[in-house]
C-alpha positions as CSV (number, residue, x, y, z in Angstrom):
1,X,-16.5,253.5,64.1
2,X,-15.8,251.2,61.4
3,X,-13.3,248.4,61.2
4,X,-9.8,249.7,60.8
5,X,-7.6,248.7,58.1
6,X,-4.9,247.4,60.1
7,X,-4.9,244.8,63.2
8,X,-4.3,246.2,66.5
9,X,-3.1,244.8,69.7
10,X,-3.3,245.5,73.1
11,X,0.0,244.8,74.9
12,X,0.0,244.7,79.0
13,X,2.8,244.7,81.1
14,X,1.9,242.7,84.5
15,X,4.0,241.5,87.5
16,X,2.2,239.6,90.4
17,X,-1.1,242.1,90.8
18,X,-3.7,239.5,89.4
19,X,-6.4,241.8,90.9
20,X,-5.7,244.7,89.3
21,X,-5.4,242.7,85.8
22,X,-8.8,241.3,86.2
23,X,-10.1,244.9,86.4
24,X,-7.9,245.5,83.1
25,X,-9.8,242.6,81.5
26,X,-13.1,243.8,82.8
27,X,-12.4,247.4,81.4
28,X,-11.2,245.7,77.9
29,X,-14.6,244.0,77.6
30,X,-16.3,247.4,77.8
31,X,-14.3,248.6,74.7
32,X,-16.4,250.4,72.2
33,X,-13.8,248.7,69.7
34,X,-12.0,245.8,70.7
35,X,-8.5,244.9,69.8
36,X,-7.6,242.1,67.5
37,X,-5.3,240.5,70.1
38,X,-4.3,240.8,73.8
39,X,-0.7,240.7,74.5
40,X,0.5,239.8,78.1
41,X,4.0,240.7,78.8
42,X,4.3,238.7,82.1
43,X,7.6,239.9,84.2
44,X,7.4,236.4,86.2
45,X,4.3,236.6,88.2
46,X,3.4,233.5,90.3
47,X,0.6,231.1,89.6
48,X,-2.2,233.3,90.7
49,X,-1.8,235.4,87.7
50,X,-1.4,232.8,85.5
51,X,-4.5,231.1,86.4
52,X,-6.2,234.4,86.1
53,X,-5.0,234.6,82.5
54,X,-5.8,231.1,81.7
55,X,-9.3,231.8,83.0
56,X,-9.5,234.9,80.3
57,X,-7.8,232.8,77.6
58,X,-10.7,230.4,77.9
59,X,-13.7,232.9,78.1
60,X,-12.4,235.9,76.0
61,X,-13.7,236.3,72.2
62,X,-10.4,238.1,71.8
63,X,-6.7,235.8,71.1
64,X,-4.9,236.4,74.6
65,X,-1.4,235.6,74.1
66,X,0.7,235.3,77.4
67,X,4.6,235.6,77.3
68,X,6.2,234.6,80.5
69,X,9.4,234.3,82.1
70,X,11.0,233.4,85.4
71,X,11.3,236.0,87.9
72,X,14.7,237.4,88.0
73,X,13.8,241.1,89.0
74,X,12.3,243.8,86.7
75,X,13.2,242.8,83.5
76,X,10.2,244.8,81.9
77,X,12.0,245.5,78.6
78,X,12.9,241.6,77.9
79,X,9.3,240.5,78.8
80,X,8.1,243.2,76.4
81,X,10.0,242.0,73.2
82,X,9.0,238.5,74.2
83,X,5.4,239.5,73.9
84,X,5.6,241.3,70.8
85,X,7.3,238.5,69.2
86,X,4.0,236.7,69.4
87,X,2.1,239.6,68.0
88,X,0.3,239.3,64.6
89,X,-1.2,242.8,64.9
90,X,0.2,245.7,62.8
91,X,-0.5,248.2,65.6
92,X,0.7,248.0,69.3
93,X,-1.2,249.9,72.0
94,X,0.8,249.5,75.2
95,X,-0.2,249.6,78.5
96,X,1.1,248.8,82.2
97,X,-0.8,246.2,84.2
98,X,-2.1,249.2,86.8
99,X,-3.9,250.9,83.9
100,X,-7.9,250.9,84.0
101,X,-9.5,251.8,80.3
102,X,-12.1,254.3,79.4
103,X,-14.5,252.8,77.1
104,X,-13.6,254.5,74.1
105,X,-9.6,254.0,75.0
106,X,-8.6,251.8,72.0
107,X,-11.1,253.5,69.4
108,X,-9.4,256.8,70.1
109,X,-6.2,255.3,69.6
110,X,-7.1,253.8,66.3
111,X,-8.8,257.4,65.4
112,X,-5.1,259.1,65.8
113,X,-2.9,256.4,64.4
114,X,-0.8,257.7,61.5
115,X,2.1,256.6,59.6
116,X,5.7,258.0,60.6
117,X,4.4,258.8,64.4
118,X,3.9,257.2,67.5
119,X,1.4,258.2,70.2
120,X,2.1,259.2,73.8
121,X,-1.3,259.4,75.8
122,X,-1.8,260.6,79.2
123,X,-3.1,259.0,82.5
124,X,-5.4,260.3,85.4
125,X,-4.2,259.0,88.8
126,X,-6.5,257.1,91.1
127,X,-6.1,257.5,94.8
128,X,-5.1,254.9,97.6
129,X,-8.8,254.8,98.9
130,X,-10.6,254.7,95.4
131,X,-7.8,252.0,94.3
132,X,-8.9,249.8,97.1
133,X,-12.5,250.3,96.1
134,X,-12.2,249.2,92.9
135,X,-10.1,246.4,93.8
136,X,-12.9,245.1,96.2
137,X,-15.6,245.5,93.5
138,X,-17.2,248.3,95.5
139,X,-16.6,251.4,93.2
140,X,-17.6,251.7,89.6
141,X,-15.0,252.2,86.6
142,X,-13.6,255.8,87.2
143,X,-14.5,258.8,85.3
144,X,-13.7,262.5,85.2
145,X,-16.4,263.3,87.9
146,X,-15.3,260.4,90.1
147,X,-13.7,261.3,93.8
148,X,-10.3,260.1,94.4
149,X,-9.3,261.1,91.3
150,X,-6.1,263.4,90.6
151,X,-4.6,264.8,87.4
152,X,-8.3,265.2,86.4
153,X,-7.6,267.4,83.6
154,X,-5.9,263.9,82.1
155,X,-9.6,262.5,82.4
156,X,-11.6,264.8,80.3
157,X,-12.5,263.4,77.0
158,X,-13.3,265.7,74.3
159,X,-11.7,264.3,71.2
160,X,-12.5,267.3,68.8
161,X,-9.9,269.2,70.8
162,X,-7.3,266.4,70.3
163,X,-6.0,267.6,67.2
164,X,-5.3,271.0,68.3
165,X,-3.1,270.1,71.2
166,X,0.5,271.4,71.1
167,X,3.0,268.4,70.5
168,X,7.0,268.2,71.0
169,X,7.7,265.8,68.1
170,X,11.3,265.7,68.8
171,X,11.0,264.8,72.6
172,X,11.6,261.8,74.5
173,X,11.2,263.3,77.6
174,X,8.1,262.7,79.7
175,X,7.6,259.3,78.1
176,X,5.4,256.7,80.1
177,X,5.2,253.4,79.0
178,X,1.3,252.7,80.6
179,X,-0.2,254.6,77.4
180,X,1.8,254.5,74.3
181,X,1.0,253.4,70.8
182,X,3.3,252.4,68.0
183,X,3.6,250.8,64.6
184,X,5.1,247.0,65.0
185,X,7.1,248.0,61.8
186,X,8.5,251.0,63.6
187,X,9.3,248.8,66.6
188,X,11.2,246.2,64.5
189,X,13.0,248.5,62.6
190,X,14.5,250.0,66.0
191,X,15.0,246.6,67.4
192,X,12.3,247.1,70.0
193,X,13.3,247.4,73.5
194,X,17.0,247.3,74.8
195,X,17.1,244.1,76.8
196,X,20.1,245.9,78.8
197,X,18.0,247.8,80.8
198,X,17.5,246.0,84.4
199,X,15.5,247.5,87.0
200,X,13.2,250.4,87.0
201,X,13.7,253.6,84.7
202,X,14.1,255.1,81.7
203,X,13.7,251.9,79.3
204,X,10.7,253.6,77.8
205,X,12.2,257.0,77.4
206,X,15.3,255.2,75.6
207,X,12.6,253.4,73.7
208,X,10.9,256.5,72.5
209,X,14.2,258.3,71.8
210,X,15.5,255.8,69.5
211,X,12.1,256.2,67.4
212,X,12.6,259.7,67.2
213,X,16.1,259.2,66.3
214,X,14.6,256.8,63.2
215,X,12.6,259.7,62.2
216,X,9.3,258.9,64.0
217,X,7.9,262.0,65.0
218,X,5.8,261.8,68.9
219,X,2.2,262.9,69.1
220,X,1.1,264.0,72.7
221,X,-2.5,262.7,73.0
222,X,-4.9,264.7,75.2
223,X,-8.6,264.7,75.5
224,X,-8.8,261.3,74.0
225,X,-7.5,257.4,74.9
226,X,-8.2,258.2,78.5
227,X,-6.9,255.6,81.3
228,X,-6.5,255.8,85.0
229,X,-3.6,254.5,86.8
230,X,-4.3,252.7,90.1
231,X,-2.3,253.6,93.1
232,X,0.6,251.4,94.2
233,X,3.9,251.4,96.1
234,X,6.8,253.0,94.0
235,X,9.1,250.5,92.2
236,X,12.5,250.1,93.9
237,X,14.8,252.8,92.0
238,X,18.2,251.4,92.6
239,X,18.9,251.1,88.8
240,X,17.3,254.4,88.0
241,X,20.8,256.1,87.7
242,X,22.4,253.6,85.6
243,X,19.7,253.0,83.3
244,X,19.2,257.0,83.0
245,X,22.8,257.1,81.7
246,X,21.7,254.4,78.8
247,X,19.1,256.7,77.9
248,X,21.3,259.9,77.7
249,X,24.0,257.8,75.7
250,X,20.8,256.8,72.9
251,X,20.1,260.7,73.0
252,X,23.7,262.1,72.8
253,X,25.0,259.5,70.2
254,X,21.8,259.3,67.9
255,X,21.5,255.7,68.3
256,X,18.5,254.0,66.4
257,X,18.7,250.4,66.6
258,X,20.0,248.5,69.9
259,X,22.1,245.7,70.2
260,X,20.4,243.5,72.2
261,X,16.6,243.8,71.5
262,X,14.0,242.5,70.0
263,X,16.0,240.6,67.3
264,X,18.0,238.8,70.2
265,X,15.1,237.3,72.1
């Protein structure tokens, strides 16, 4: 495909899993369309992750910008805001630090980018054994046909069907920040992610709810922008109930802009 008429940034949230992050960098290099910049939102990783990022900064043709803060617990919303503060891209494609990209992942997102919408993509799940093999270099990049894949339907790429898949533009349910894309100007207009979220849970739903409240419709993207989620232990969920109540408040009160967000970073 030709060059997009806007700049594209790939935003990656990460925390102390450098082996997975290295695999992500490898999947980025394989992309049929490269982003204009890579934004690392690092929620307090240690030296090994920082050294890995510096190594890729030295060898990458793509600018890699690294936002980092001290490890004071799960503060994903805050570090995402800090990373996007460094962005020059017009369009942000966000993934987590446990996501491997199909080679047309970025190209597919660009093809479906439209003003007035944000995109929610899907993910296929990689089981524990296949994840270990990938991390040890004993397995190739996963695909629809790979062993050790669940949610296999989400690994099937057939872009011609993407535009006809039914969507639910007004729903912020089932939002997953591991595969989401939005315009930076829309992000800024709602004051980005809500920094009051601490601990795992609902920060991406609340962010999406405010986009929808601002008139930005959600588009579910299937059969394109394929990605693979590596197996790992679940995050601690001790803050999930509190975070969900914040999300519900945003939905009930039709909140558009959070009081402590991007502008406050």
